[in-house]
BAPA-529495 format. One record per residue (C-alpha): residue in three letters; z, x, y. Coordinates in steps of 0.25 Angstrom, whole numbers, plus 5000, padded with zeros to 4 digits. Each point is the difference from the previous one (the first is absolute). Example, Ala and Ser with C-alpha at 12.3 -4.5 7.8 and 13.67 -1.06 7.14 Angstrom:
2
ala503150494982;ser499850065014;
This chain:
1037
unk489049755219;unk501049904999;unk501650024993;unk500849934993;unk501349965002;unk501150064991;unk500449934987;unk498749905000;unk499649974986;unk498849964994;unk500249855003;unk500250055015;unk498550065000;unk499449874993;unk500649915010;unk499750105014;unk498549984992;unk500049855000;unk500450015014;unk498750095004;unk499249934991;unk500449875007;unk499650025013;unk498549975003;unk500149855003;unk501149975010;unk499749915009;unk500050045016;unk501349985007;unk501149964989;unk500950124998;unk501350064994;unk501050105003;unk501350074996;unk500850035013;unk501350064993;unk499750004984;unk501250074994;unk500050154994;unk500949964988;unk500649894993;unk501249965005;unk500749865004;unk499749905011;unk498850095006;unk499349905010;unk498650035001;unk499249955012;unk498549964995;unk499049995011;unk498849904997;unk498949915006;unk499249904992;unk498549965003;unk500149874993;unk500849924993;unk500750104990;unk501350064992;unk500750125003;unk500850064987;unk501050115000;unk500550054986;unk500750114993;unk499650074987;unk500650104992;unk499850084987;unk501150064990;unk500050074987;unk499849854992;unk499049935011;unk499150015010;unk499549935012;unk501149904999;unk500349905013;unk501450015005;unk499849935014;unk499149895005;unk499749945013;unk498949925004;unk499749925014;unk498749935006;unk499450045014;unk498749955008;unk499250065011;unk500749925010;unk501350104998;unk499950145008;unk500350124993;unk501549974995;unk500950084995;unk500949954988;unk501450074996;unk500349994986;unk501250044993;unk499750074986;unk501049984990;unk499850084989;unk500649984985;unk501450055000;unk499750094989;unk498950085008;unk501050025011;unk501250034994;unk500850094991;unk500449944987;unk501549955001;unk501049924992;unk499649875006;unk498450045001;unk499450064987;unk498750054995;unk499450055014;unk498550024999;unk499450145002;unk498749985007;unk498950115004;unk499049915007;unk500449905012;unk498849945009;unk500249915012;unk498649915001;unk499649915009;unk498649925001;unk499349875004;unk499249904992;unk499349875004;unk500149884994;unk498450004994;unk499749914991;unk499150094993;unk501550054992;unk500149944987;unk501550005000;unk501350025008;unk500150154994;unk498850045005;unk500249985016;unk501350054996;unk499550124996;unk500150135007;unk498650044995;unk499449875008;unk500650055013;unk499250005013;unk501050085007;unk500850114992;unk501250085002;unk500850084992;unk501250105001;unk500550094990;unk501649995000;unk501050114994;unk500749964989;unk501450075000;unk500650054986;unk501149934994;unk501150105001;unk499550025016;unk500349855003;unk501249945007;unk501049914994;unk499949865004;unk501149965008;unk500949924990;unk500149845001;unk501350014993;unk501150114995;unk500350054986;unk501249994992;unk500850144998;unk499550024987;unk498549965002;unk500150105012;unk500550104990;unk498949994990;unk498949995010;unk500550145005;unk500150054988;unk498449964997;unk499449995012;unk499550155002;unk499550004985;unk498650025000;unk499249914990;unk499150054990;unk498849944993;unk500249994984;unk499450114994;unk498649944994;unk499350084988;unk498750025007;unk500050134990;unk500149924985;unk500650104989;unk499549954989;unk500550104991;unk500950105006;unk500350084985;unk499150044989;unk499749884989;unk499750044985;unk498949904997;unk499849994983;unk498649945002;unk500649864996;unk500249875008;unk501150045008;unk500050035013;unk500750015014;unk499949875009;unk500150005016;unk500049885010;unk499850015016;unk500649915009;unk499649955013;unk500550085010;unk501149935009;unk499550075012;unk499149915005;unk499050095008;unk499850084987;unk499949864993;unk498949955009;unk499350144999;unk500249984984;unk499349884999;unk498950035010;unk499950144991;unk499749894988;unk498550005001;unk500050145006;unk500950104994;unk500350145004;unk500950064990;unk500150104990;unk500550014987;unk500550154995;unk500550034984;unk500350114990;unk499450004987;unk500350094987;unk499149964989;unk500250044985;unk499049934994;unk498749925004;unk499749855002;unk499749954984;unk500049865003;unk498849985010;unk500850005014;unk501650045000;unk500949955013;unk500450095011;unk500249925014;unk499549875001;unk500449875008;unk500149864992;unk499949885009;unk500749875000;unk498849954991;unk500450114989;unk498650065002;unk499650145006;unk500350025014;unk499750125011;unk500050104996;unk500050024985;unk500150154995;unk499750034985;unk499750104992;unk498749984990;unk499650074988;unk499450125006;unk501250045007;unk499349955014;unk500749915010;unk499549855001;unk500449945014;unk499849855001;unk500149925013;unk499949855004;unk499349975013;unk500149905011;unk499049914993;unk500450014986;unk499350104994;unk500550114992;unk499450145001;unk500450134994;unk499750154999;unk500350124991;unk500450135003;unk499150124999;unk500850074992;unk500950004987;unk501450025002;unk500650134992;unk501150004990;unk501550075000;unk499750005015;unk500749935012;unk498949945009;unk500249935013;unk499249875002;unk499749955015;unk499449875002;unk499749945014;unk499549875004;unk499349995014;unk499449855002;unk498650034994;unk500350144995;unk500750064988;unk500450174999;unk500450054987;unk500650134999;unk500550084987;unk500650145001;unk500550054987;unk500850145000;unk499350095008;unk498749964997;unk499149965014;unk500049855002;unk499249894996;unk499649905010;unk499149895000;unk499849875010;unk499549864998;unk499749885008;unk500049874996;unk499249885006;unk501049935006;unk501450045005;unk501150014988;unk501049904998;unk501450044997;unk501349905003;unk501150104995;unk501149905000;unk499249914990;unk500350034985;unk500550144996;unk499650164998;unk500050044986;unk500150154996;unk499450044987;unk500249904988;unk500149835002;unk499649874991;unk498750025006;unk499650154996;unk500850114994;unk500450135008;unk499650135000;unk500650124990;unk500850095008;unk500750005013;unk500049935013;unk500750085012;unk500349955014;unk499249895005;unk499949965014;unk499249885008;unk499850025016;unk499949855003;unk499450025012;unk499650145002;unk498950094996;unk500450144995;unk499150114995;unk500250134991;unk499350124998;unk500950074991;unk501049954991;unk501550045001;unk500849984987;unk501349925003;unk501250094996;unk500549904990;unk498650024992;unk500050155003;unk501550004992;unk499449934987;unk499250124996;unk499149894991;unk498750105000;unk500950114995;unk500649924990;unk498649944994;unk499450135001;unk501150084992;unk500149874990;unk498450014998;unk500350154997;unk501249994991;unk499249874991;unk498850095000;unk500850134995;unk500649904989;unk498749944996;unk499550144997;unk501350044992;unk499849894991;unk498550014998;unk500450154996;unk501149974991;unk499249904994;unk498850084997;unk501050114993;unk500749884992;unk498649974994;unk499750154995;unk501350004993;unk500049954986;unk500649864997;unk501650034997;unk500250024985;unk498550064998;unk499850134993;unk498950125004;unk499350054990;unk499950144997;unk498750035006;unk500549935013;unk501250095000;unk499150144998;unk499249965011;unk501149975010;unk500750134997;unk498650095000;unk499449955012;unk499850085013;unk500949995011;unk499349975013;unk500450105012;unk499749885010;unk501249915004;unk500549914988;unk500549885008;unk499549915010;unk500749965014;unk500649884994;unk500650074988;unk500750085009;unk501650005000;unk500549865009;unk500550035014;unk501649974998;unk500049865007;unk498849964990;unk500650054988;unk500649874995;unk498749925003;unk499150104993;unk501049984989;unk499849865000;unk498450015001;unk500050094987;unk500849924991;unk499049875006;unk498950084995;unk500450054988;unk500849864994;unk499049905006;unk498750055005;unk499049925007;unk499050035011;unk500849925010;unk501350055005;unk501049895002;unk500650075014;unk501049895002;unk500750024987;unk500150155003;unk500749965013;unk500949894992;unk500450114992;unk500250125011;unk501049885007;unk500849984987;unk500150154999;unk500550005015;unk501149904997;unk500450064987;unk500150145006;unk500749945013;unk501149914992;unk500250134991;unk501150105002;unk500150065014;unk498649925002;unk500449965014;unk500050165005;unk498650014996;unk499449875006;unk499450075012;unk499250084989;unk499749884991;unk499349925012;unk498750064996;unk499949924987;unk500249875009;unk498950045008;unk499150044989;unk500249874993;unk499749925012;unk498850085001;unk499549964987;unk500349865001;unk501449984996;unk500349945015;unk501549964997;unk500350165000;unk499449995015;unk500949895005;unk501350074992;unk499650135008;unk499949935013;unk501449934998;unk500650144996;unk499350065013;unk500549885009;unk501450014995;unk500250144999;unk500450004986;unk500050124994;unk499050065009;unk499750025015;unk499849875008;unk498649985004;unk499649875005;unk498550035002;unk499850044987;unk500849884997;unk499149915006;unk498850074996;unk500349974984;unk500549875002;unk498649965007;unk499250084990;unk500949934987;unk499949855008;unk498550025002;unk499950014985;unk500749874999;unk501450074996;unk500849885001;unk501450055005;unk499150085009;unk499549875006;unk501449955001;unk500650115006;unk499050005010;unk500149855003;unk501650025000;unk499950115011;unk499149925008;unk500949885000;unk501250085003;unk499650125008;unk500850134999;unk499550144993;unk498850005012;unk499449854995;unk499749925011;unk500449854998;unk498749924997;unk500049884994;unk498649984998;unk500050134993;unk501149974992;unk499449884994;unk498750074996;unk500750104991;unk501049894994;unk498849894999;unk499350104992;unk501250014990;unk500449875000;unk498749954996;unk499950094989;unk501549984995;unk499549874992;unk498950084993;unk501050124997;unk500949894994;unk498949944992;unk499750154995;unk501250064996;unk500150144996;unk500850124997;unk500050035015;unk500649855004;unk501449954998;unk500649865004;unk500650005014;unk501650004999;unk500949985011;unk501250094995;unk501050075008;unk500850114995;unk501249935005;unk499749884990;unk500850054987;unk499849864994;unk498650015000;unk499950144997;unk500849974987;unk498749914997;unk499150105000;unk499450064986;unk499150084992;unk499249954986;unk500950094992;unk501249955007;unk501149914994;unk499949875011;unk498350004998;unk500250014986;unk501049904998;unk499149905010;unk498950034991;unk500849974987;unk500449875006;unk498649985005;unk499350014985;unk501249914996;unk499649895007;unk500850005013;unk499249945011;unk500750065011;unk499950134993;unk498649974998;unk499749985016;unk500750145003;unk499450094990;unk498649945003;unk500250015016;unk500650144998;unk498750044991;unk499049955010;unk500550025013;unk500550134996;unk501549975005;unk501450054998;unk499650154995;unk499049944990;unk498650055000;unk498949895002;unk499449984985;unk499149875001;unk499850004986;unk501449994995;unk500249895012;unk498949914995;unk500650014986;unk501449955006;unk499249915008;unk499449934986;unk501150004994;unk500849915010;unk498849925002;unk499949974986;unk501349934999;unk499449915010;unk501449975007;unk499950085013;unk499149975010;unk500150155006;unk499650074988;unk498849904997;unk499650015016;unk500150164998;unk499350004987;unk498949925006;unk499850085012;unk499750144991;unk499249924991;unk499249955011;unk499850135007;unk500150084987;unk501150095005;unk500650084987;unk499249894990;unk498749974998;unk499549885010;unk500049874994;unk499849885010;unk500149894991;unk501450044994;unk500350025015;unk499649885006;unk500949934988;unk501350075003;unk499949995014;unk499849844997;unk501250004993;unk500950075010;unk499449915011;unk500449894992;unk501450045000;unk499850005017;unk499950154999;unk499550025015;unk499350145000;unk499349954986;unk499449875008;unk499650105011;unk499250094989;unk499349884994;unk499349985015;unk499750154999;unk499449994987;unk499149875004;unk499650075013;unk499750144993;unk499549954987;unk499449865001;unk499650015015;unk500749865002;unk500550025015;unk500449844999;unk501050024987;unk500350135005;unk500549955014;unk500849884994;unk500850094991;unk500350095011;unk500449895010;unk501049954990;unk500650144998;unk500050015014;unk500949885002;unk500950074991;unk500150125008;unk499250084993;unk499450125009;unk498850044994;unk499649864999;unk500150015015;unk499250135000;unk498949944991;unk499849885009;unk499850095012;unk499050084993;unk499249864998;unk500149965014;unk499950145006;unk498550014991;unk499649875003;unk500249964984;unk500949885002;unk499149874995;unk499449935013;unk500350105011;unk499650125005;unk500750135003;unk501449955008;unk500750135005;unk501049915005;unk500449944988;unk499950124992;unk501050095011;unk500949894997;unk500150014986;unk500050155001;unk501149995008;unk500749904989;unk499650104989;unk500650115008;unk501549955004;unk500049974986;unk499950134995;unk498650034997;unk499450145002;unk498649975002;unk500449895008;unk500850075010;unk498750115001;unk499149885004;unk500949965010;unk500250135005;unk498550005003;unk499949895008;unk501050055008;unk499550135002;unk498649955005;unk500549865006;unk499149884999;unk499849935015;unk500749875001;unk500650014987;unk500750144997;unk500550085010;unk500050154997;unk501250054995;unk499950154996;unk501550034998;unk500349874990;unk498650054993;unk500650144998;unk501449954995;unk499349914989;unk498950094996;unk501150104999;unk500949914990;unk498649994992;unk499750144999;unk501450034996;unk499749934987;unk499150104995;unk500250064986;unk499850165005;unk501349975010;unk500749934988;unk499850144992;unk500550085011;unk501249915000;unk500350014985;unk499850154998;unk501150015012;unk500949914993;unk499850064986;unk500250135007;unk501449955005;unk500449944988;unk499750154991;unk500950065013;unk498750085004;unk500249985014;unk498850095004;unk499149914993;unk500649895005;unk500050035014;unk498550064999;unk499549864995;unk500949925009;unk499550085014;unk498749964996;unk500249864999;unk500950025013;unk498950065008;unk499149874996;unk500949935007;unk500749924988;unk501449975004;unk500750014987;unk499450144998;unk500450035013;unk501649954998;unk500050084986;unk499550145005;unk501149975011;unk500949974992;unk499750144990;unk499950095013;unk501449935004;unk500750064988;unk499150125000;unk500250034986;unk500050164995;unk499850025015;unk498449964999;unk499949945014;unk500950095008;unk499350134994;unk498549944998;unk499749905010;unk499750035015;unk500249865004;unk501249925002;unk499549904990;unk501349924999;unk499949965014;unk498449984999;unk500049914989;unk501349925002;unk499449975014;unk498649964993;unk500949914991;unk500649945010;unk498949975009;unk499249924989;unk500249845001;unk501149994988;unk500950134999;unk501050034993;unk501449985005;unk500450124994;unk498950095007;unk500449935015;unk501550054995;unk499450144997;unk499249995013;unk501149955009;unk500950134994;unk498950095003;unk499949955016;unk501550015001;unk500150144997;unk499450115008;unk499050094993;unk499350155005;unk498549915000;unk500449875007;unk501149935011;unk501049924995;unk499849855003;unk501249914998;unk499449875005;unk498950024990;unk501050024989;unk500749885004;unk498749924999;unk499850054986;unk501349964996;unk499849865006;unk498849984992;unk500750054987;unk501049905003;unk499149895002;unk499550034985;unk501549964996;unk500350154998;unk501450025002;unk499750135002;unk499549985013;unk501249925005;unk500750114995;unk499350115008;unk499949915013;unk501749984998;unk500150175000;unk499150015012;unk500849895008;unk501350094997;unk499450115005;unk499749935013;unk498449994999;unk499749875008;unk499349904992;unk499149905008;unk500449875001;unk498549954996;unk500450084987;unk501349924997;unk499449885003;unk498950034990;unk501150024990;unk500649875002;unk501250035009;unk500449935011;unk500750035013;unk501749984996;unk499750104988;unk499550115009;unk501050015011;unk500350164997;unk499550114991;unk501249974990;unk499649854998;unk498550024999;unk500350114989;unk501149924992;unk498949884999;unk499150104995;unk500850054990;unk500649864996;unk498549964998;unk499650124992;unk501249994990;unk499849864998;unk498550034995;unk499549954986;unk499950154997;unk501350054993;unk499750155004;unk500349975015;unk501349924997;unk500850145000;unk499550085011;unk499949885010;unk501349964997;unk500650135001;unk499250015014;unk500649865003;unk501450034999;unk499850145006;unk499249925013;unk501349915000;unk501050105001;unk499450065012;unk499849875007;unk501549964999;unk500350145004;unk499250015013;unk500349855004;unk501549954995;unk501450055002;unk500950094991;unk500549894995;unk498949934998;unk499350114994;unk501250054989;unk500049844997;unk498450004998;unk500150144993;unk500849934989;unk499249894999;unk498850084998;unk500650094990;unk500449874992;unk498449955001;unk499650154997;unk500950014987;unk499349854997;unk498650055003;unk500150114992;unk500449934988;unk498849905003;unk499250125000;unk500650064987;unk499749874993;unk498649995005;unk499850154996;unk500549964985;unk499149884999;unk498850075004;unk500450114990;unk500049894990;unk498649945004;unk499350134999;unk500750034986;unk499649874995;unk498550005006;unk500050144992;
């Protein structure tokens, strides 16, 4: 048996086989031989070739090499002619290998090549006229005599350095010495794509997680990927927890959408029978699909494992401890899978609604087939205990249903209130025989202590209202309000641990805001022991039921990270997009659980003074002025009543009356427009389209731009006249109306623009124009373009997509109600109520709420925070506040203070404090300048880059004294009167210290006298400013 040389590869064996196959047919007399072939790659080796030609022929010598990225590449060639007149001749040939194959990389020689196969070849060919091209007689395969020799390649780090042709400068030599022995590393390539690493709560709507895969940067992997498009060998594995079956024919689970917007390979859907529907595209364009044998169970985690192996698909489903269900399907052709084309979608999308349940970790092995025999539930899924929760909730709901029916039956046996029984009935009731058996059923037994309250509610509902159907959500809402009342009562905080069952029961009965509040309490340790796993479980359950704040909170957590949530922009977008799309609908359907989102900080005293109530003097005065016909008052009152602003509850009927009164005067286009809109929509007033059109036209004739846009909306919606609608919208767009640009984008996107088909380019630009003008829906549509991307038009931009959908989601009225309740609690000095509501909004990611929660935590009224909250809420929420796009300078100052001081839970970070004070100073806050001056006086080094950003020049930065004086001088000269006194005194102090440190005794004394005079004058100025400020305040009062 023959042996192969060490290190030979498939390419080497192939070449040897070629040699063996080509040996027959050698003309007698022609010969070829290597006398001293090289053993390994080296520079300058001279090989001796002995040859003899029978006829007039050519002798060829070449070297071919193979690397990771290319195979059989010629790196050396030599050719000469020979004839029969020559005896056996020896020719010496110098083998010049490329430097990248011979030498180690150095400063001048970069990118040395790692080769694994090198062959020295020689052959003799003739000039036969049968050859159709020159390449034929130059080919080794056409050789009449062939010789091949394997040359061992030297690894890159075992090669010698090339003798330098010139020397390095000392700095170049130093840099090279530092990096020459650093081993290069290949860039990490995602051969295993984690399509989902966390848990996603799917509401069953058209929202889901979108993922795209990029081509490999490694040429070997990319070449392998392209080759596998027509013969894939890959695995998809996911975890699924179903709550309900699919009621819409098919529901999305995991599917690939190609660049053409159609389903690609693979598409895994769930049908109405609970079976998996797997569809793939084959090489020649056919679509094939098959279904799983078994239906997926509810309330149980199942692992779904799909492998694609060229012609064959294998599907394995394992649920709990059940044996695996496996099936195999063979297609007539190979599966076609181009993973980098289009995107992968998890659960819902614009094409199909998602599953109703939870999707767990999802993995795609791009070039590997894996097998499973037994499901091992990931630790994350184990910690959620979803099955236990749903089983407990099911039992509790059944218990409540039974109790209610029992109370309902008992109430029907009782005579109606106010009726009297006759003498015969009284006699029978008193003389009837007492049964020896049990006198009550199990449902009539006393309720368990934790269920006593819900039992009383069920009894009251049965006695007062009756009805065969129990509205469990109403019972849950009542439990939630009882919880809030008990917690906000005297010593309620000390009972929060025992009262938490009220929230859990309310959530089980369908009032999901109670679950979100419970999750916030477990997350922050507010009155109860911290339990992040339970907090996550409750939040996911509430989000799956479409609770607005839970969706926002999950979007925020995956956007910013922290609290155990991974940063995942696509997952964050899925949650934010859900609530962003619903925000417009919620705004058009106001209810008692919604309020207008108002950006009010607790430090804005002037804004706080404008807050009012229906029976407050301010609102009563505005209403009185509105009834007298004052247009500004009519606008304010109607706006407050329509949107529910400044503490006034939303009242569409009352708002419509003020709109009508203002419109009837036919003076103010705003009131005519508003009245026309409510008439058109039938909000707070009976719908009257002709009358609405009349007022809208009058407002438009007065060049009121929103009215012009609304006329376009009328012609599009009620007349179906796209041409006239677009005419109005283009006119309004030219006047910078945001909604008009959005409407034009809709026309282009859907292909409704007269004379044109769908035009995504124009639609995108109109959406972007509208979004930059502040339109909520346009921001959502632009984000959809960014999260998905359009090849050649819009690049993917998940980060900005999250930012814009977050902004749109934060206009939701359910968030506004939390902010309003928090502010109302603050205004009536109910600190606990205010903090409870602000923390809920803060955990949902709203910056104003984070600031206000931190502000209350900072002041710690009545020891509320220090005694009952187990997290450093001031640090947490100020830190989140300053991380937002538009933080408050007050938050930056407070965060700087926290960073500068040491704490048992965190380390001191002086330079981070400097950056916070600088950021506040850049926002024109004199406190930032003042604090920087104090740090400089304390000897804290302030980087020159920081001073440069503040506008300092080198001449004012000679030492710490001059820097501090300049900071205090700028602080003193700020437009804020409050900063004048402290900054003036600090400046005087700095000047005294500067003189005392750098001047002689005589100058010190004279300067001290001068400073004393300046101090007196400064004090006089300060007193004057204080007196003037007091007079201004008195006049304003």
